[in-house]
N, C-alpha and C positions, 0 to 999 in steps of 0.2 A: 757649626753654626747654621741655623735654619732661618730663612727669610720668607716672608709672605709678601708677594708682589701682586698688586692688582693689575689685571689686564686693562682696566680703564685708565688708571692713573700712572701705572708703572712705566718709567723710562730711565735710562742710565743717567741722564743729566739730573733728573729729579732725585734719583737715589743718591748721587754724589752730594747734592745740596743738603739732603737730609742728614748725612753723616756730619755736617757742620753743626748740628744742634743736638746730637745724642750726647748725653752727659753720663760718664761712667763713674761708679763708686770705686773706692780703693781696691776692692776685691775683683774688679773688672766687670761686674754686673751693671746693667743699664739702670740708672736712676730714672724711673718712669716720671715722677712728678717734676723733677728739674728739667728733664728732656722736653716735656710738654710745655713747661713755662718758657724755656729757651726758644722753642719753635714759635710759640705765640708772640714772644717779645720781638723776634726778628721780623715777622710779617704776620700780624694777627689774622687778616682777612684770608690770605692764601693758606695759612696753616689750618684755620677752621673749616675751609671749603675743600680741603684736599683729602686724599686717602693716605697721607704720609704715615699715620699711626700703624698702618698695616705693613709698612716696610721695615719696621724694627725687627732685629733678631729676637724672636719670641722666646727662645729657650734660655735667655740670659737676663730676664727682667727681675727687678727687685720687688715688684708688686704683681699681683694677679690683675689682669685687665679684662674687662668685659666691654666690647666695642661693637659698633655697627657702621653704617654709612656705605660700605662697599659690600654688596651681596656675596655671601659665601661661595656661590657658584663661580665667581671670578677669582677666587683665591685657591690655594692648593686644596685638593679634594674634589673640586668641581661638583658640589652637591647643593641642593636647596635645603639643607639641614644645618643646624647650629654646628659651627666648627669649634672643636675643643682641642686645646694644646695644654702642655704642662702649666704655663703661666699666662695663658691668653685664651679668650673665647670671643668669637664673632657671632652675634645673634641676628645678623641681617640675613634672613632667608629668602629675600626677594619678593617682598610684598608690593613693591612698586608696579605700576601697570606693565612696563616693559618686560619684567621678569615673570610677573604673574601669569602672563599668557604662555610662558614656557615651563610652568610648573612651580614657580615661586609661590610663597605663602607667608602669612604673618606668623612669626614665632614668638613665644613667650618663654622665659626661663625663670624658675623659682629658686632664688638663692638659698632659701631655708631648707628646701627638700631636695634640691639638685635635680628637679624634674624639668623636662622640656614639653611644651605644648605647641600645637600647630593648628591654625584655622585656615 
């Protein structure tokens, strides 16, 4: 099982709390939609402002997810490029001022052609 943990938001207490709203399907995969709904139901403000989505075991998702909010450089891979996994893609390549000064940039992903663009 593979976990992506943000250096900004990741802590053991937060991770244990996250496990309280991961919803599994009968086959053991993570039900992405129900897990997001449950996290939002428990604490909408905290869920929407956190990096919790990056803490899910990404190899066991029942939907492909394209996410942002936490720059890829803070996740595994430590790069300012789009991070791709089997069932997960993080497209936050660090366009915010703090990361931009260190090499971050705006990224764009075309779902139709599977191309990445950077500015």
